[in-house]
MIDOSE-1310 file (N, C-alpha, C; in nm, 2 decimals, decimal comma, always signed):
residues 136
mhra	+1,75/+2,47/+0,39/+1,62/+2,38/+0,41/+1,67/+2,18/+0,45; +1,70/+2,22/+0,35/+1,73/+2,05/+0,33/+1,79/+1,97/+0,46; +1,86/+2,05/+0,56/+1,97/+1,95/+0,58/+1,90/+1,92/+0,71; +1,71/+1,97/+0,77/+1,70/+1,93/+0,83/+1,59/+1,84/+0,77
yysa	+1,55/+1,76/+0,71/+1,53/+1,68/+0,65/+1,60/+1,53/+0,65; +1,72/+1,53/+0,61/+1,88/+1,50/+0,41/+1,98/+1,46/+0,59; +2,03/+1,38/+0,58/+2,12/+1,36/+0,59/+2,25/+1,48/+0,45; +2,36/+1,47/+0,49/+2,45/+1,48/+0,37/+2,50/+1,43/+0,27
aewq	+2,48/+1,26/+0,31/+2,48/+1,19/+0,21/+2,39/+1,13/+0,13; +2,21/+1,15/+0,22/+2,11/+1,14/+0,12/+2,08/+1,27/+0,01; +2,15/+1,42/+0,10/+2,13/+1,51/+0,03/+2,19/+1,48/-0,13; +2,35/+1,45/-0,10/+2,38/+1,37/-0,25/+2,37/+1,33/-0,36
kivt	+2,29/+1,20/-0,28/+2,22/+1,07/-0,34/+2,11/+1,15/-0,47; +2,01/+1,23/-0,36/+1,92/+1,31/-0,44/+1,98/+1,40/-0,51; +2,11/+1,52/-0,55/+2,19/+1,58/-0,55/+2,13/+1,53/-0,71; +2,25/+1,38/-0,71/+2,31/+1,34/-0,80/+2,17/+1,27/-0,91
caaa	+2,09/+1,26/-0,78/+1,96/+1,22/-0,94/+1,95/+1,26/-1,04; +1,92/+1,36/-0,95/+1,85/+1,54/-1,06/+1,90/+1,57/-1,19; +2,00/+1,57/-1,08/+2,14/+1,57/-1,27/+2,12/+1,55/-1,34; +2,06/+1,41/-1,35/+2,05/+1,36/-1,40/+1,90/+1,36/-1,50
retp	+1,80/+1,48/-1,45/+1,65/+1,35/-1,46/+1,61/+1,51/-1,53; +1,46/+1,54/-1,65/+1,46/+1,66/-1,65/+1,35/+1,59/-1,55; +1,26/+1,71/-1,56/+1,14/+1,79/-1,43/+0,99/+1,81/-1,48; +0,93/+1,74/-1,43/+0,96/+1,69/-1,30/+0,97/+1,59/-1,26
flvv	+1,02/+1,52/-1,13/+1,01/+1,38/-1,13/+1,03/+1,39/-0,94; +0,97/+1,27/-0,90/+1,01/+1,24/-0,73/+1,10/+1,12/-0,74; +1,14/+1,19/-0,66/+1,31/+1,09/-0,59/+1,24/+1,02/-0,43; +1,26/+0,86/-0,42/+1,21/+0,81/-0,29/+1,33/+0,77/-0,25
lldr	+1,38/+0,73/-0,13/+1,48/+0,71/-0,04/+1,42/+0,64/+0,03; +1,46/+0,49/-0,06/+1,40/+0,39/+0,02/+1,45/+0,28/+0,18; +1,59/+0,34/+0,19/+1,63/+0,35/+0,34/+1,54/+0,41/+0,43; +1,52/+0,55/+0,41/+1,36/+0,65/+0,47/+1,24/+0,53/+0,55
vrqk	+1,23/+0,53/+0,37/+1,02/+0,47/+0,38/+1,09/+0,33/+0,49; +1,17/+0,22/+0,49/+1,20/+0,11/+0,55/+1,23/+0,21/+0,73; +1,33/+0,27/+0,71/+1,36/+0,33/+0,88/+1,19/+0,41/+0,92; +1,09/+0,48/+0,89/+1,00/+0,57/+0,94/+0,89/+0,43/+0,91
faef	+0,88/+0,28/+0,80/+0,83/+0,20/+0,88/+0,83/+0,12/+0,99; +1,00/+0,10/+1,02/+1,09/+0,03/+1,12/+0,95/+0,18/+1,29; +1,03/+0,30/+1,26/+1,00/+0,36/+1,37/+0,82/+0,33/+1,36; +0,80/+0,29/+1,26/+0,54/+0,36/+1,29/+0,62/+0,20/+1,36
raaf	+0,64/+0,07/+1,38/+0,55/-0,10/+1,43/+0,62/-0,03/+1,54; +0,76/-0,01/+1,57/+0,80/+0,09/+1,71/+0,72/+0,10/+1,83; +0,61/+0,23/+1,77/+0,51/+0,27/+1,86/+0,42/+0,19/+1,80; +0,37/+0,09/+1,77/+0,27/+0,05/+1,75/+0,31/-0,10/+1,74
psak	+0,33/-0,17/+1,88/+0,42/-0,32/+1,81/+0,28/-0,41/+1,82; +0,17/-0,41/+1,84/+0,09/-0,48/+1,81/-0,02/-0,42/+1,65; +0,01/-0,38/+1,61/-0,09/-0,31/+1,48/-0,04/-0,37/+1,36; -0,13/-0,41/+1,28/-0,13/-0,43/+1,19/-0,09/-0,32/+1,07
iyya	+0,02/-0,32/+1,02/+0,04/-0,16/+0,91/-0,02/-0,20/+0,79; -0,06/-0,11/+0,79/-0,20/-0,11/+0,59/-0,09/+0,03/+0,53; -0,03/-0,02/+0,45/+0,02/+0,09/+0,34/-0,07/+0,11/+0,20; -0,12/+0,19/+0,18/-0,23/+0,29/+0,10/-0,18/+0,24/-0,03
vkan	-0,19/+0,12/-0,12/-0,07/+0,14/-0,25/-0,09/+0,31/-0,36; -0,25/+0,34/-0,30/-0,24/+0,44/-0,42/-0,13/+0,62/-0,42; -0,11/+0,57/-0,26/-0,04/+0,65/-0,18/+0,13/+0,68/-0,29; +0,20/+0,58/-0,34/+0,30/+0,52/-0,46/+0,31/+0,39/-0,41
pdve	+0,27/+0,36/-0,55/+0,20/+0,22/-0,64/+0,36/+0,15/-0,65; +0,42/+0,21/-0,69/+0,59/+0,16/-0,73/+0,64/+0,06/-0,68; +0,69/-0,07/-0,78/+0,67/-0,13/-0,70/+0,81/-0,18/-0,63; +0,93/-0,08/-0,61/+1,06/-0,04/-0,52/+1,01/-0,08/-0,41
vlta	+0,90/+0,05/-0,36/+0,85/+0,05/-0,26/+0,77/-0,01/-0,19; +0,70/-0,03/-0,23/+0,59/-0,22/-0,26/+0,64/-0,33/-0,17; +0,76/-0,38/-0,31/+0,84/-0,46/-0,27/+0,89/-0,45/-0,10; +0,95/-0,31/-0,10/+1,02/-0,34/+0,02/+0,97/-0,35/+0,17
lrdl	+0,84/-0,30/+0,19/+0,74/-0,33/+0,25/+0,69/-0,42/+0,25; +0,69/-0,46/+0,16/+0,63/-0,64/+0,22/+0,75/-0,72/+0,28; +0,81/-0,69/+0,21/+0,98/-0,70/+0,34/+0,98/-0,72/+0,45; +0,91/-0,59/+0,51/+0,91/-0,54/+0,66/+0,83/-0,65/+0,70
gscf	+0,75/-0,70/+0,65/+0,55/-0,77/+0,67/+0,46/-0,60/+0,68; +0,51/-0,56/+0,60/+0,41/-0,43/+0,59/+0,22/-0,49/+0,58; +0,16/-0,51/+0,58/-0,01/-0,48/+0,53/-0,06/-0,41/+0,40; -0,13/-0,43/+0,34/-0,18/-0,33/+0,23/-0,26/-0,30/+0,22
dias	-0,32/-0,20/+0,20/-0,48/-0,12/+0,16/-0,49/-0,12/+0,04; -0,57/-0,15/-0,04/-0,59/-0,08/-0,19/-0,69/-0,05/-0,21; -0,72/+0,01/-0,33/-0,83/+0,07/-0,34/-0,88/+0,06/-0,53; -0,83/-0,04/-0,60/-0,89/-0,08/-0,71/-0,85/-0,28/-0,69
iyel	-0,90/-0,29/-0,79/-0,86/-0,48/-0,81/-0,69/-0,47/-0,94; -0,65/-0,38/-0,98/-0,55/-0,36/-1,06/-0,44/-0,31/-0,92; -0,44/-0,25/-0,86/-0,41/-0,31/-0,74/-0,33/-0,40/-0,66; -0,46/-0,45/-0,63/-0,44/-0,62/-0,61/-0,33/-0,68/-0,70
dril	-0,41/-0,66/-0,86/-0,30/-0,75/-0,87/-0,18/-0,71/-0,89; -0,14/-0,60/-0,86/+0,03/-0,57/-0,85/+0,02/-0,64/-0,76; +0,00/-0,56/-0,57/+0,04/-0,71/-0,51/+0,07/-0,79/-0,43; -0,04/-0,88/-0,57/-0,03/-1,02/-0,52/+0,05/-1,05/-0,64
glgv	+0,11/-1,01/-0,76/+0,23/-1,02/-0,83/+0,40/-1,03/-0,80; +0,34/-0,94/-0,67/+0,46/-0,91/-0,59/+0,49/-1,05/-0,50; +0,41/-1,09/-0,49/+0,37/-1,23/-0,39/+0,33/-1,23/-0,24; +0,24/-1,12/-0,25/+0,18/-1,06/-0,11/+0,12/-1,15/-0,11
aper	+0,08/-1,26/+0,01/-0,03/-1,29/+0,03/-0,16/-1,19/+0,07; -0,29/-1,28/-0,01/-0,45/-1,21/+0,01/-0,45/-1,14/+0,14; -0,40/-1,26/+0,21/-0,46/-1,23/+0,39/-0,38/-1,11/+0,44; -0,30/-1,02/+0,37/-0,24/-0,90/+0,40/-0,30/-0,75/+0,32
tsfg	-0,41/-0,81/+0,26/-0,46/-0,67/+0,22/-0,62/-0,67/+0,27; -0,63/-0,54/+0,21/-0,77/-0,48/+0,27/-0,85/-0,42/+0,12; -0,91/-0,44/+0,09/-0,98/-0,37/+0,02/-1,11/-0,25/+0,08; -0,97/-0,06/+0,10/-1,02/+0,01/+0,17/-1,09/+0,08/+0,08
ntik	-1,15/+0,09/-0,01/-1,21/+0,15/-0,10/-1,40/+0,15/-0,11; -1,44/+0,28/-0,05/-1,56/+0,26/-0,04/-1,66/+0,26/-0,09; -1,63/+0,30/-0,23/-1,65/+0,30/-0,42/-1,63/+0,16/-0,43; -1,65/+0,07/-0,48/-1,66/-0,09/-0,52/-1,72/-0,14/-0,61
karh	-1,72/-0,18/-0,77/-1,83/-0,25/-0,86/-1,78/-0,35/-0,75; -1,96/-0,42/-0,73/-1,98/-0,55/-0,71/-1,87/-0,67/-0,81; -1,83/-0,68/-0,93/-1,77/-0,75/-0,99/-1,61/-0,73/-0,96; -1,55/-0,64/-0,89/-1,47/-0,63/-0,84/-1,40/-0,69/-0,74
irea	-1,59/-0,65/-0,63/-1,58/-0,72/-0,47/-1,54/-0,94/-0,53; -1,65/-0,89/-0,60/-1,66/-1,11/-0,60/-1,42/-1,11/-0,63; -1,44/-1,03/-0,79/-1,23/-1,03/-0,82/-1,18/-1,08/-0,69; -1,20/-0,96/-0,62/-1,10/-1,01/-0,52/-1,13/-1,09/-0,39
yekg	-1,23/-1,12/-0,38/-1,30/-1,20/-0,28/-1,24/-1,37/-0,36; -1,23/-1,36/-0,52/-1,16/-1,47/-0,58/-1,06/-1,52/-0,59; -0,97/-1,37/-0,51/-0,81/-1,37/-0,55/-0,79/-1,38/-0,33; -0,90/-1,40/-0,24/-0,82/-1,47/-0,14/-0,87/-1,33/-0,02
vrlf	-0,93/-1,21/-0,14/-0,90/-1,11/+0,01/-1,05/-1,08/+0,06; -1,04/-1,11/+0,18/-1,15/-1,14/+0,34/-1,15/-1,02/+0,40; -1,11/-0,89/+0,37/-1,11/-0,73/+0,44/-1,20/-0,66/+0,36; -1,32/-0,59/+0,43/-1,30/-0,47/+0,32/-1,37/-0,41/+0,41
atds	-1,37/-0,25/+0,40/-1,44/-0,14/+0,41/-1,55/-0,12/+0,36; -1,65/-0,05/+0,35/-1,74/-0,01/+0,33/-1,84/+0,12/+0,41; -1,89/+0,16/+0,36/-1,96/+0,33/+0,43/-2,09/+0,33/+0,32; -2,13/+0,29/+0,34/-2,23/+0,32/+0,22/-2,41/+0,13/+0,24
eadv	-2,50/+0,18/+0,25/-2,59/+0,04/+0,27/-2,60/-0,05/+0,15; -2,62/-0,01/+0,04/-2,57/-0,12/-0,12/-2,47/-0,14/-0,10; -2,28/-0,09/-0,06/-2,15/-0,12/-0,07/-2,20/-0,29/+0,06; -2,31/-0,28/+0,09/-2,26/-0,39/+0,23/-2,35/-0,49/+0,16
rhla	-2,43/-0,45/+0,10/-2,55/-0,57/+0,05/-2,45/-0,66/-0,05; -2,37/-0,55/-0,16/-2,26/-0,60/-0,26/-2,21/-0,72/-0,16; -2,11/-0,67/-0,04/-2,01/-0,79/+0,03/-2,10/-0,87/+0,05; -2,21/-0,91/+0,12/-2,31/-1,01/+0,12/-2,30/-1,11/+0,03
qeap	-2,33/-0,99/-0,09/-2,37/-1,11/-0,17/-2,25/-1,19/-0,26; -2,12/-1,12/-0,28/-1,97/-1,14/-0,33/-1,90/-1,19/-0,30; -1,88/-1,16/-0,12/-1,78/-1,20/+0,00/-1,78/-1,21/+0,04; -1,89/-1,36/+0,04/-1,94/-1,38/+0,20/-1,89/-1,44/+0,30
gsrv	-1,88/-1,45/+0,43/-1,79/-1,41/+0,53/-1,67/-1,30/+0,59; -1,69/-1,25/+0,50/-1,62/-1,17/+0,54/-1,61/-1,07/+0,61; -1,46/-1,02/+0,68/-1,41/-0,93/+0,81/-1,47/-0,79/+0,72; -1,56/-0,74/+0,74/-1,59/-0,56/+0,68/-1,58/-0,42/+0,83
């Protein structure tokens, strides 16, 4: 079954890694992350690609995507701090969580984030007050 998804070399890396670890654990093939990002970019060449940090906030994954030019969708101020700590410019960030505390909106705005998602009137009001001039 694995042969449908992994090359023999990739599978051997996984088996070798698994032999030295206690379960459960997660193996992420960074080459595969890079390959899939490149394929997605090729299919949508004029789109900005936003990676949802909550999907896998591992520093190695985020660094690989940063280096490929990915943008990032964050769900918390903690995720913002993680990507800013990796040198990602706030202009490459969207605060996509639609349930945000006003103080987190303000903090993200103060750190340079200008793109936010929302789905409620109350959140729009918070955004207007705490992140004036931002894109929603």
